[in-house]
C-alpha positions in Angstrom: 39.0 -38.1 19.4 38.0 -37.3 15.5 39.1 -39.5 12.9 39.1 -39.1 9.3 37.4 -42.1 7.3 37.2 -42.9 3.7 33.5 -43.2 2.6 34.0 -45.2 -0.3 30.3 -46.4 -1.0 29.5 -42.9 -1.7 32.0 -42.4 -4.2 31.3 -45.5 -6.4 27.9 -45.0 -8.0 28.3 -48.3 -9.8 30.7 -50.9 -10.0 32.2 -49.6 -13.1 32.1 -45.8 -12.2 34.6 -43.9 -9.9 34.4 -41.1 -8.1 37.1 -38.9 -6.6 36.4 -39.7 -2.7 36.2 -37.0 0.2 36.6 -37.2 4.3 34.3 -37.3 6.6 34.7 -36.3 10.4 33.8 -39.1 12.8 34.0 -38.6 16.4 34.5 -42.5 16.8 35.9 -44.7 13.7 33.6 -47.6 12.9 34.6 -50.6 10.6 31.4 -50.4 8.3 30.5 -53.0 5.8 30.3 -51.4 2.2 27.9 -52.7 -0.5 28.0 -51.7 -4.0 25.5 -54.0 -5.8 24.1 -53.2 -9.9 21.4 -55.7 -11.5 20.6 -54.7 -14.9 18.5 -56.5 -17.9 22.1 -57.3 -19.7 22.9 -60.9 -20.6 26.0 -60.2 -18.4 27.3 -61.2 -14.7 26.0 -58.8 -12.2 28.5 -58.3 -9.6 28.1 -57.3 -5.9 31.1 -55.8 -4.3 32.0 -56.2 -0.6 34.7 -54.0 1.7 34.7 -52.2 4.6 35.7 -48.7 5.8 38.9 -47.5 6.1 40.1 -44.1 7.9 42.2 -42.1 5.7 43.6 -41.7 2.2 46.7 -43.7 3.2 45.1 -47.0 3.6 42.9 -49.4 1.0 39.6 -50.6 1.5 39.3 -54.0 3.3 37.9 -56.7 1.0 34.9 -58.7 2.6 35.5 -62.5 1.7 33.5 -65.3 2.5 30.3 -63.8 2.5 27.0 -65.8 1.6 25.6 -63.3 -1.2 22.1 -64.0 -3.4 19.5 -61.9 -4.9 15.7 -63.2 -4.4 13.1 -62.0 -6.8 9.1 -61.7 -6.4 8.6 -65.2 -7.1 10.7 -66.3 -4.0 13.5 -67.4 -6.7 16.7 -67.3 -5.2 20.2 -66.6 -7.2 23.4 -67.4 -5.5 26.5 -64.9 -6.2 29.9 -67.0 -6.0 33.2 -65.2 -4.9 35.3 -64.6 -7.9 38.3 -62.3 -6.2 38.0 -61.3 -2.7 35.2 -59.4 -2.2 33.4 -59.5 -5.6 30.7 -61.7 -6.4 29.3 -62.8 -9.1 26.7 -64.2 -10.7 26.1 -66.4 -13.5 24.9 -65.0 -16.8 23.2 -68.0 -18.6 21.1 -68.4 -15.1 20.2 -65.0 -14.0 19.4 -61.7 -15.6 17.5 -59.3 -14.7 13.8 -58.3 -16.0 12.2 -55.1 -16.6 9.3 -55.2 -13.9 11.1 -57.8 -11.8 11.5 -57.0 -8.0 14.9 -58.2 -6.4 16.2 -57.5 -2.9 19.7 -58.0 -1.8 20.8 -60.8 0.9 24.0 -60.9 2.4 25.4 -63.1 5.7 28.9 -62.3 6.5 31.9 -64.6 7.8 31.1 -63.0 11.6 27.3 -64.0 11.1 25.6 -60.5 10.7 22.9 -60.5 8.0 22.1 -57.7 5.6 19.0 -57.2 3.4 18.3 -54.1 0.9 14.8 -52.8 0.3 13.0 -54.4 -2.5 13.8 -52.7 -6.0 11.7 -53.0 -9.3 13.6 -52.6 -12.4 11.9 -50.0 -14.5 12.4 -49.7 -18.7 14.9 -47.1 -19.9 14.5 -45.4 -23.1 17.3 -46.2 -26.0 19.5 -43.4 -26.9 18.8 -41.4 -29.8 22.1 -39.7 -30.8 25.4 -39.4 -29.1 27.5 -37.1 -30.7 30.2 -34.2 -30.5 30.9 -30.8 -31.0 33.5 -27.9 -30.8 33.8 -26.5 -27.3 36.0 -24.9 -24.7 36.6 -24.9 -21.3 38.2 -22.6 -19.2 41.8 -23.4 -16.9 43.5 -21.7 -14.2 40.7 -20.1 -12.5 38.9 -18.6 -15.6 42.1 -16.9 -17.0 42.8 -19.5 -19.7 40.4 -21.1 -22.4 41.4 -24.1 -24.3 39.2 -25.7 -27.2 38.3 -29.3 -27.3 35.1 -31.4 -28.2 32.0 -32.1 -25.8 29.9 -35.4 -26.4 26.4 -34.9 -26.2 23.4 -37.3 -26.1 19.8 -37.2 -27.0 17.0 -39.3 -25.7 13.6 -39.3 -26.1 11.8 -40.1 -23.2 7.9 -39.7 -24.0 7.8 -43.1 -24.7 9.3 -45.3 -21.9 8.3 -42.1 -19.6 11.0 -43.1 -17.1 10.8 -39.8 -14.8 14.4 -40.8 -13.4 18.0 -41.7 -15.4 21.6 -41.5 -14.9 24.5 -41.6 -17.4 27.8 -43.3 -17.1 30.8 -43.8 -19.7 33.5 -45.5 -20.3 36.0 -44.1 -22.5 39.2 -45.8 -24.7 41.6 -44.6 -26.6 44.2 -45.8 -28.9 48.0 -44.6 -28.5 51.6 -45.1 -29.5 54.5 -44.2 -27.0 57.0 -41.6 -28.4 60.2 -43.8 -27.8 59.3 -47.3 -27.9 62.0 -49.7 -26.6 64.0 -50.9 -29.4 67.1 -52.1 -27.3 67.0 -54.5 -24.7 69.4 -53.3 -21.9 71.3 -56.6 -20.4 73.4 -54.6 -18.0 76.8 -52.5 -18.2 78.2 -52.3 -21.7 75.4 -55.0 -22.8 72.7 -54.7 -24.8 71.1 -56.2 -28.0 68.6 -54.8 -30.4 64.9 -56.1 -30.6 61.6 -55.7 -32.7 59.2 -52.9 -31.5 56.9 -53.7 -28.9 55.0 -52.2 -25.8 54.6 -49.4 -28.4 50.6 -49.4 -29.0 48.3 -49.8 -26.4 44.8 -49.0 -25.7 44.0 -47.0 -22.3 40.7 -47.3 -20.4 39.0 -44.4 -18.3 35.7 -44.4 -16.3 33.2 -42.0 -16.0 34.1 -39.7 -12.4 31.0 -37.7 -12.8 27.4 -38.1 -11.2 24.7 -37.6 -14.5 21.5 -37.6 -13.4 18.3 -36.8 -14.7 14.6 -36.0 -13.4 11.7 -35.1 -15.1 10.4 -33.2 -12.5 13.5 -30.9 -13.0 13.2 -30.6 -16.7 10.5 -29.0 -19.0 10.3 -31.6 -21.6 10.9 -35.4 -22.0 13.1 -34.7 -24.9 16.5 -34.8 -23.5 18.5 -32.6 -25.9 22.2 -31.9 -26.1 22.7 -33.3 -22.5 26.3 -32.7 -21.9 28.5 -35.9 -20.7 32.1 -35.4 -21.7 34.6 -32.4 -22.4 37.6 -33.5 -24.4 40.6 -31.5 -23.9 42.9 -33.0 -26.8 46.2 -30.4 -25.9 45.7 -31.9 -22.3 46.1 -35.7 -23.1 46.8 -38.8 -25.4 42.8 -39.0 -26.2 42.7 -37.7 -30.0 46.2 -38.7 -30.8 45.1 -42.0 -32.8 41.7 -42.9 -32.2 39.1 -42.3 -29.3 36.0 -44.0 -28.5 33.3 -43.2 -25.6 30.5 -45.6 -24.9 27.6 -43.9 -23.0 25.4 -46.3 -20.5 21.8 -44.8 -20.0 20.5 -46.7 -16.7 17.0 -46.3 -15.1 16.4 -44.9 -11.6 13.5 -45.2 -9.1 12.7 -42.1 -7.3 14.6 -43.2 -4.0 17.9 -43.8 -6.3 17.9 -40.6 -7.6 17.5 -38.7 -4.4 20.3 -40.4 -3.1 22.6 -39.9 -5.9 21.5 -36.3 -6.7 22.2 -35.9 -2.8 25.8 -37.0 -3.4 26.0 -35.1 -6.2 25.4 -32.0 -4.3 28.3 -33.3 -2.0 30.8 -34.0 -4.4 30.0 -30.4 -6.4 29.9 -28.2 -3.0 33.2 -26.2 -2.9 32.3 -25.7 0.9 31.4 -27.4 3.9 29.9 -30.3 2.8 28.0 -30.8 6.1 25.8 -27.6 5.0 24.0 -29.2 2.4 24.0 -33.0 3.5 24.0 -34.3 7.1 26.4 -37.7 7.3 25.2 -40.1 6.5 23.5 -40.3 3.2 20.6 -42.9 3.9 21.1 -46.1 1.7 18.5 -49.2 0.9 20.6 -51.7 2.9 20.3 -52.5 6.8 21.4 -55.4 9.0 18.5 -57.6 10.2 20.0 -59.4 13.5 21.5 -56.5 15.1 19.7 -52.7 14.8 23.1 -51.1 16.0 25.1 -52.2 13.0 25.4 -49.6 10.5 26.0 -50.6 6.9 26.8 -48.1 4.0 25.9 -48.6 0.2 23.4 -48.9 -2.1 21.6 -51.7 -3.9 20.8 -50.7 -7.5 18.3 -52.6 -10.0 18.2 -50.9 -13.6 17.7 -51.4 -17.2 20.0 -50.1 -19.4 20.7 -48.9 -22.8 24.1 -48.3 -24.7 25.4 -46.6 -27.3 29.2 -45.9 -28.9 30.9 -43.6 -30.9 34.4 -43.3 -32.5 36.6 -40.1 -32.7 39.7 -40.3 -35.5 42.7 -38.1 -35.8 41.4 -36.6 -38.9 38.2 -35.8 -37.4 39.9 -33.7 -34.5 42.6 -32.5 -37.4 39.7 -31.0 -39.4 38.5 -29.1 -36.6 42.2 -27.5 -35.8 42.4 -28.6 -32.5 45.2 -28.5 -30.5 47.9 -31.7 -30.4 48.5 -33.1 -27.3 52.6 -33.4 -27.2 54.0 -36.3 -24.7 55.9 -34.6 -21.8 58.9 -36.9 -22.5 62.5 -35.8 -22.2 65.1 -37.7 -24.0 68.4 -38.0 -22.8 71.3 -38.4 -24.9 74.3 -39.6 -23.7 77.3 -39.4 -26.1 80.0 -40.6 -24.2 81.3 -44.2 -22.8 82.9 -43.4 -19.8 81.5 -43.3 -16.5 78.2 -45.2 -18.2 77.5 -47.1 -15.3 77.3 -44.7 -13.0 75.1 -42.6 -15.1 72.9 -45.7 -16.0 72.3 -46.2 -12.2 71.2 -42.6 -11.7 69.1 -42.6 -14.6 67.4 -45.8 -13.6 66.7 -44.4 -10.1 65.2 -41.4 -11.4 62.8 -43.5 -13.5 64.4 -43.6 -17.2 65.1 -46.6 -19.2 67.4 -47.3 -22.1 65.2 -47.4 -25.3 68.1 -46.9 -28.0 71.9 -47.2 -28.8 73.2 -45.3 -31.8 76.4 -47.3 -33.4 78.9 -46.1 -35.7 79.6 -48.0 -39.1 81.7 -50.5 -36.5 79.0 -51.4 -34.7 80.5 -49.6 -31.6 77.9 -47.6 -29.6 78.5 -43.6 -30.3 75.1 -42.5 -27.6 72.7 -44.2 -25.4 69.2 -42.6 -25.4 67.3 -42.3 -21.9 63.7 -41.5 -21.3 61.0 -41.9 -18.7 59.4 -45.5 -18.3 56.1 -44.6 -19.4 57.2 -42.8 -22.4 58.6 -46.2 -23.7 56.6 -49.0 -22.3 52.8 -48.1 -23.1 51.5 -50.9 -21.0 52.7 -48.9 -18.2 49.5 -46.6 -18.8 47.6 -48.9 -20.9 46.5 -52.6 -22.2 48.3 -53.9 -25.4 45.2 -56.3 -26.4 43.2 -54.9 -28.5 39.2 -54.4 -27.4 36.7 -56.6 -28.2 34.7 -54.3 -29.9 37.8 -51.8 -31.2 37.1 -50.9 -34.9 39.6 -49.0 -36.3 38.1 -46.1 -38.5 41.4 -45.3 -40.7 
């Protein structure tokens, strides 16, 4: 009997990148170890994530705890990773940083005694990003019948000096936003409330890239990478450009094997037909079980140098290009009657609404109660209150 299994490893090309899931039909379901590992030359913790596959979209990954995880270099030096949270294993950045030209292999021993090892991977140099910029552009929606204006972020890189034949890009978007109806009262229950200072109205939202962006010098006519499209921003469909937006692009070196793995995965995820028309399952990774040849393992251990660049886009810059302005899809319900308040309030709460403002008359008596959807009044439901360490307000 065939069962559907959600293959997560294919859809996570690094620990900071997520790709939309797809499903494969397998004759027999098998709980497989999924390894997501990335070693870089940045002075930061490197992360190895261990999970197990699960059958369908209704489930969630099973984190693999109590494993012994280490990385060994070409000199035989072993770096141990500690389990920071279930299934997440970190290196100590003061003790280990990847080195260009260095070779590394991943070693894992799970609690059931199975041992896994990756191929030996060499960290290759990567050129810097020469320029990260944006230009007005448009995209089509509704099966190509509707064109909408926006901005497209591009990248330029001169690859002649480093001669890095294979690269990939990922990005993180962060933007500052304010909810349209901040909470100005605290609801204490039936007929009871109190005013309060504005809070939870301004937050920062984070989005990781969900694309597989790769480069091969064999497929390009020049080592000058110009106008590489990274991301399209539609200001009419999200709050990205309402206040201030930032995007950081990270550029990684790849081996030929890593490029092949990711390029095959890209073809599968972009295919609109049967994924088996282009690539048989499984896409082979670079990790194997060493003490049981019949045990399969999914995933890829990556070793990459990385360079990054960040830009900001402000509301005034977007306005100067006469781009559409996003309108929050937030209903505001105003109830003017005191009678049956408790019943109405309970029904509104049940429907996901919150009380955000009470209008009073000259005698301090309430004359209207205003409700809106919770995410339209509390920014922490979709973002974080803490300003990012790197953030610079441009206006």
